[in-house]
Steps between C-alpha positions, in 0.01 A plus 500: 500500500572659160777763526280760334224439747748538795614825359136627464422408865809669623404819304152490656660449838729811450193705387312403811789590731534832318120579566392474137179326396588463141775598254543568136839398344609626163876423472505213237793339689302497824205349304728242355629421854158437646347327196774358284352703202700760315296774349597797273269782578608754241252805554212303640402440864575166673450468867520194725254545806596309820237461766671468830197357680390238249854450367359508143663658194327648199656658190343799326624509142379611148269287304761496220708285725226274639655168622831666575515352843459146363283392786753594769250754653147610393490798263251790466528677163412839363451640159746765361219745434365467860830504685577323821329722763176290534675175500747612768225616712309175454798287602613721790146496640462578865825609646617737769872517445637438147870471435613593139829478322555875479851466358354327196155644416456827318324801651206430267451158648565664831191711454276190448644358827423811693144501365431171695338505826791406707828633644794475261840408627833432325580126464864600539748211538241238619566275191864611467553350857385161365691515178841583674509132633554243219400147521689201367342518159572868453863445606548219262347719227720803591815269519432387138456859397839580663647208304388649181671829556815326627506296183426811273809667642712197426350471148606859404836505688689356217307673219564862589735666245615843421255654262192338653239756610304514819187440318644181341607358831164601646327289227744203541404482867136523424494248228705246706254522798199487281600158384424364850138352531317698768690836425240771460571745217227762559697645789886511530763743609857502346749789533839470310708819571866513387796730578388838636133413454531248788525795734113552457332235730179514288633576152363360176676272261597678182743495203832535675743244366727330747873574485780296663544570857127615533303387805154366394237507786206255455216544728206260390218278618338166418128503536425128538145368575416839642792523737803715460881478526724798471887502455766756425851399374776712357717364215806641351581479129844341480647670786425757787577811310475739797669428829241720664233241398704215640530693836129566531417151383695360799310741735143418368584127516604527861184702577294246314650204709495688830135577459407132418707385787288724729169343395315285760175488679477777763721745324337838375493582131680812585780318653551307169503834319750634748731203449528569136505872533775509770737318274453749223504800728824399680652462163427860424209444247200531714350800308524291184273222625190639357215264600366253770692173545212284381131437430261211556454248233224253418182553285615854449867588408472771769299427807536476880732479678718791396858503625550863590656710776156613610342154526455356861342182356660195664592238268323148536543164343343473152563860385666562177677813378791630293837636635648735246749760614660718233739783448452732190768742378375739230724495184669184622242228561303323764523159679188332654487128616166363570394157642155368623487390857268274696492521875525158653453370853863563606630746246441548130542322149628676192273405207730648233807299478685657213871571593589855599874485519650773290730268299194305403339810355750558231379389147776322328503491115 
């Protein structure tokens, strides 16, 4: 059976078990997961209607995008001047309990849903439960996306020089990755943060020019055939200029490796977070580990499962996520080391393979 049809049937089965007659999905990545079609809604309404009873799918979309589903599922269109309300009502039809993607849809669309003659429930993580488990094709795609970021790090590692700016290195990474067929350029994330700027986990690349001894933190993604990879590596310009950065690099690397070693089916996500966090806390820097240990990765760059101290989710084979501990010292700099991880039958596999040894992070020139 076609992999997309298998996903659709599993989604309908989850809806039935949850007590939902039908569902409306708006998240473009979930629509892609179930149909293989990537849409860009902009400000217009798109909603994929699943009927748990008949196991049929129908897309409601604007007439300006007629044919967007390319025959994957039937379409019902509406005119801009009319709006989607009547078409939604027609497609939903008779329904007792309708689950909707509350996290995605606006309050304005929510008012349309509540005008329907049925009970409205939150779809919640019904589709996210499916998306957490990657099949062989998805894993192959993500492995290639990881290969792109690995090779991008290798490409720039002998080209960084004093005087180069964060923005210049940002564009160098982007230009290199964009040369790959299948790399998608309408969505990408690249952070290049040097020296003291690297202490901001979500800073923005700017005009800072590298100096000898600087740390250069690169956190970036490859968006390949609609699947993401995500990597962080820290390079040093010529030498490690501050011994404090060498100290925290060693701690973060140990936290990264310890957390990866803990990953296997049956382990809680919170236990993986604790494995990384304990290394950093025991070294005296626990308050400077400012974020979760990781996030799920797939059709979205951030999705389930989240590797946090509060997550009781039990890891299972086929899940993919990042492990990215960090320490951030204001005025000095920050170190984060991030890898993409696949849970396997007996443990895990690291998809990002670029070296993390400190001596390999020093840019020679």
